[in-house]
N, C-alpha and C positions, 0 to 999 in steps of 0.2 A: 380467315383461313389459316394464316400462319399461327395464330393463337391456338387453333384447334390441333394443328400438327404438333406444336410444342406440348400441349396438354396430354396428347396420346403417347408421346415418347417415353415418359417415365413409366406409364402403364405397361408398355411393351417390354421395357427393360426389366420390369419386375416379374414378368412371366417366367416360370421355370423352363429350362431347356428340355425338349422332349427326350425321354429316356429310350435309348436304343435297345432293342431286344438282344439279350445275350445269355450267357450261361449263368444260372443262379448259383450263388455261393452257398453251399451247404456245410455248416460247421461240422467237422468230424465225419463227413460223408464217406471218405475213403476208409477210415478206420471202422465205420459201422458195417461196411461190406465184409470185413474180416472177422466180425464178431461171431457170426454163426459157425464158420469153420473152426475157429479157436475153441468155441464152446463144445462143439462136437468132439474134437480131439481130447479135450479135458475130460468129458464124460467117458469116452472110450478108455483113457488112461486110468481113471478112477475105477471103472468096472473091472478092468484087467487086474489091477492091484488088489482089489477086494475079493477076487476069486469068482465074481459073477461070470466073467468070461474065462474060459479055459485057455491056457497058453498054447495048447496043442491045436485049438480051433481058431483062436484069434489072439495073437500076442499083443502086448501093450505097444503103443506108439514109441515109447522109449526103447523097447527091445528092437523094433523095426529100424529105428534110427541108428542104433548101435550096429546092427547088421549092415546097414547101408554104409556107415563110416568104415567098417572093416573091409567091405568089398571095394570101396573107393580107394582106400589106402593101398591095397595090393594091386590095383589097376584092373581088376575084373569088371567092375561096373562100367568103367570108362570104355573098355573094349566092346562090351555088349551094347552099350548105349550108342557108340559111334556107328556100329553096323546097322542098328535099328534106324537111326537118323538118315543114314545113306539110302536105305531101302525106301523109307518114307519120302525122302526128297526126290529120288528118281521116279517113283510111282506118281507123285503129284505133278512132276514136270511133264511126264508122258501123258497121263490121263487128262490133266488140266489143259495142256497145250492142244491136244486133239479136241477136247470139248469146246475150247474157245473158238477154234477154227470152224468146226461143224456148226456150233451155235450161231456164229456170225453169218455163215453161209445160209443157214436155214432162216435166220431172222431178216436178212437183208434182201435175199433173192427169192422170187416166187418159185423158180425152178428148184432152187436148193431146198425150199420148204417142202415141195412135193416129193423130192427124191430122198432127202436126209431124214426129215422128221418122222415119217411113218415107221421105218425100221427101228429108230431109237425109241419111239413110244412103245413098240412091241418088246424091245429088249429090256426096258426098265421094269417090266412086270416080272422079270426073272430075278430072284435073289442072287446077287453076285457071289455071296459066300456059298451058296448051293452049287456053284459051278466048279468047286474045287476038284471033284473027280474028273470032270472033263478037261480042266486045265492041266491036271497031272498028265493026262494022255497027250495033250497038245504040246506042252512046254517042259514036261518033266517035273521033278521035285526039287530042283535047285533054286538058285536065286531068281530065275525068270518067273517061277510061280509066285513068289512073294511080291515081286515088283508088279506083276500083272494084277494081283488081287488089289493092291493099293491103287493102281491106275484105274481099275474098274470102279472101286469105291469112290474115287474122286471125280470120275467122268460125269456121272449123271447130275449131281447137284450143280456143277459149273455149267454144263450144257443147258439145262432147263432155265437157270437163272439168266444166262446170257441171252437165250432166245426170248424169254419173257421181258427182260430189260429193254431189248431193242424194240419189241413189238408194243411195249407200253409207252413209247415216246410219242408225244403229241405230233401228229402229222402236220399240223399247222406251223409248228416250229421249223420243220424241214422245208415246207413250202416257203416260209418267210426267208430262210437262209438261201434258198434257190433264187428267190426274187431279188435278194440283195447282191446276187452275182457270185455267191460262193460255189466253187466247183465241188466235184464229188469228194475228193480227199479232204477239202476244207469242211464240208458238211459232216463227214465222218468224225473229224477231229473236234469240231466246235459244237456239234449238236448231238450226234449219235453216241459218241464215247462218254461225254458227261452225263447224258440221260440214262445210259445203261450201267454206269459205275455203281450206284447203290445196290442194284440187284446182283451185280457181279461180286461185290464184297460179301453179300449174303451167301452167294453160292460158294465162295472160297471158305467161309466159316463152316458151312455144312460139309464141304469136301474134306477139310482137315479132320473133322470129327470122324467121318467115314473112313478116311485113310488110316487113322490110328486103330480103329476097330478092325479093319481088314488086316493090318499088320499083326495084331494079336493072333489072329487065326493063322496067317501065313507062316509066322515064326514057330508055330507048333507042328509044322509038317517038315520033317527031315532037316531041321536047322541045326547048325553047329555053333552059331553065335546069335546074339540078339537078346533083348529083354524077354521075349516070349520063350526062347530056348532056355534061358536061365530059370524061368518059372516052371517049365515042364521038368527040367532036371531036378529042381528043388522038390517038386511034388513026388517024384519017385523016392526021394529020401526023407519024405515027411518034414521038410524044412518050411514050416508055415510062415516063418518070419521072412524068408526070401521070396515066397510067393506074394505075400502082402506088399513087400518092398517093390516088386515088379509092378503091381497094380498102382501103387503110389507114384512110381516113375511115369507110367502111362498117363495117369491123371494130371500130373504136373506138366508133362509135355503138352497135353491138350490145352491146359489152362494157359501156359506161357505162349503157345502159338496163337490162341484166341486173343490174348491181350495184345500181342504184337500186331495182329491184324486190326484190332480196334484202334490202336494208335495210328496205324497207316491210314485207316479209313477216315479218322477224324482230321488228319492233316491233309488228306487229298480232297475231301468233300467239305472244305471250309465254307463254301458258298451255300451249303444245304442247311436249312433251318427246319428241323423236325420237332415233333411234340416231345417235351421233356417231362419226366415224372415230377410231380409236385410233392 
């Protein structure tokens, strides 16, 4: 018996340790994601310099960059950018906070589902950008209009993903937590919140995109500052480079906010193992 155990010991020691699933290392993966945007900008620059693209219709990226540097140096770009970020932040805070509250009420309570979800389902069929004339009558054409548009754009993605995230939680997990003696608050913290977080992050990403889209429209209605106002003013003077600069700024804001949210999601949901692209 002892001889058998001693004979099996080297065999067990020679077995390779099991490999834990983790993130695959992809050589040059980050740089590969930047290849297509860089190539697109290079083609754009070459087409503009060769005369294929008219400077009056679409100026070269180098010209847009020079315009951005000029406006950044005299402080114009920073002033308009700060006002746009303030409006977007306030709208996201108001619309997102209300969506989280109503989504949680409708997802957790049967009475809340009966009272809250039907009117929200009806309202989501209305294009919120089409409500601009009505909002002008209700809140005027000042800052309230712009913040209201951003809040409406952010509300629906967060509400529906919060609602769906809560309802998609396996009820057996909740029952197991109740059996283990966890109270209501403990079940919300340890079962409901982790289960709904993936859907909530998806809703935030969609809401940020809708918020920037709403801000573009809102800042073109009786605005005195903001990136949208800068673009409208440039259109009146046929300053195509400034218009394109505004579009680039909006695109970069959307990209940076999405990247920041991805980082936050990756760090928050470290326990989650999803399918990775091969």
